[in-house]
N, C-alpha and C positions, 0 to 999 in steps of 0.2 A: 427338650426333655424327651419327647416321643422318639426323636431320631436316635438318642442315646439308648433308649430302651431297645429299639430294633437292633442297634449295633451289639449290645450285650446279649440279646437273644441269639444273634448270629454266632457269637463266640460259644455260647452254651450249646447251640445245636451242633457245632463242630465236635464238642466233647461227647454229646449224646449219640452221635453217629457211630461211635465206637461201642456203645452200650445201649442198643435199641430197646431194651426192656424198661428203661427209665425215660421219663418225660417231664417237660416243663408244664407246670400248672399255671403259675402266674409270676410276673416280674414287675416290680414297681420301684421307682426311684423317688425318694423324698427330696425336698428342696435342700436338705442338709447333706446331699450326696450319699445318703444311706440307701444302699441297693438291697432290696428284699426279694429273695427268690424262693418260691415254693416249688418243690419237685416231688414226684411220686414214682412208683414203679408198678409194673403189672403184678408183682408179688410183694409189693411194699418196698420201702427203702430204709436201710439201716442207718444208724448214726455214722458208722464208719464210711458208708458211701457218701453221705452228706458232707462229711469232712473232706473226703477225697475230691468231690466235685467243687467244694468251696475253695480249696487250695489251688486247684487247676484254674478255675475261673478267675480267682484273685490275681494269679500270676499273669494270665492273658490280658486282663484289664490294665495291670501295671505296665506291661510291655507296650501297650498301645499309647500310653502317655496321655490319656484323656483327662486325668485328674492330676495336675501338677503337684508335686510334693506328697503324693499319695493321699490327698485329701478326700478320701471316700471310705466308707465301711461297707462290708458285704456280709449279709446274713443269708444263709442257705439252709433250708430245713424242709421237712415234710409239712403239708398244710395243717396237720393236726385234726383230730377227730371232730372238733367243734366247727371247723370250716365247712361251708356247703360244697357239695360236689359241683365241679365246673365243666369237666370234660367227659366225653363218652367213655374213655378208658377208665376213669374213676368209677363210673357206674358199673362197668364190666367187672371190675375188681371187687365190688361190694355186693354181688349177687348172693342172696342168702341172708343178708343182714337187714335189720329193720331201718327204715328211713322215715323221716318226717318230711312230708311234701307240703310246701306252701305254694298254693296255686296263684296264678296271676290275678285272680279275683279276691285273694286274701284268705280263702278257705284253707283248711289244713286237714291232711289225712296221714295217718301213720299205718304203715304196713310193711310186710317183708318183700324185698325186691326179688322177684321170681325170674324175670328175663329182661334183656335189653336188646333192642334192635336199633337200626340207624335213626329211626324217627320217633320211637317211644319206649316206654318202660311198662312192665307188667308188675303190679304189686298185689299181694294178697293180705286181706285184713279180716279180723273177726270182730263183729259187733255183738254186744251182750255177753252173758255168762251162763255157764251150765247148759241145761237143755235148751235154753232160749238163744244160745250162741249161733250166729249165722256167719259163715265164712264166705267171702266174696272176692273175686279177682277184678281188678280195675286196670284197664289199659289207658295210660296217660301219655299223650304226645309231649315231647320235650318243649314245644312252644307254649304249653299250658303251665309249665313249671317255673315259678319264680325262684325258689330255692329248694334244694333237697339236702338234708343233713342226716348223717348216720346216727342212729340212736344206740347207745350202749346199754346193755342189760347187765345187772349185777345179781 
């Protein structure tokens, strides 16, 4: 199964070489030969782009003959807002948005993503309300982050 994942990633990377503003977030294959691909882009990814990549990748997989009689399914989409950020490029794309950070020790912090470097992120959060509100910035190394999820405000 791992070998097949790498083979499909290689096909997808061929497609992405032509459009470098898009990138693979994750790829999984279920035992039922259901291939799930999550992609994103530096400026987001449209439904039309997902459809285009899906059709191209499906055709390439069929041409390889890895699944006799076409016994596979392919789902290609953006990760969705509820999925945690996995890649540095995703963090870069979400500067200015609120994140819920779950630390490796289980503690949680919510704050606005201010900056991203190769090794860490900087968030700003406000504790308290009114005149007692205190705004602080916190530098968080990536290796201290268990998950980081974008928080939507309504």
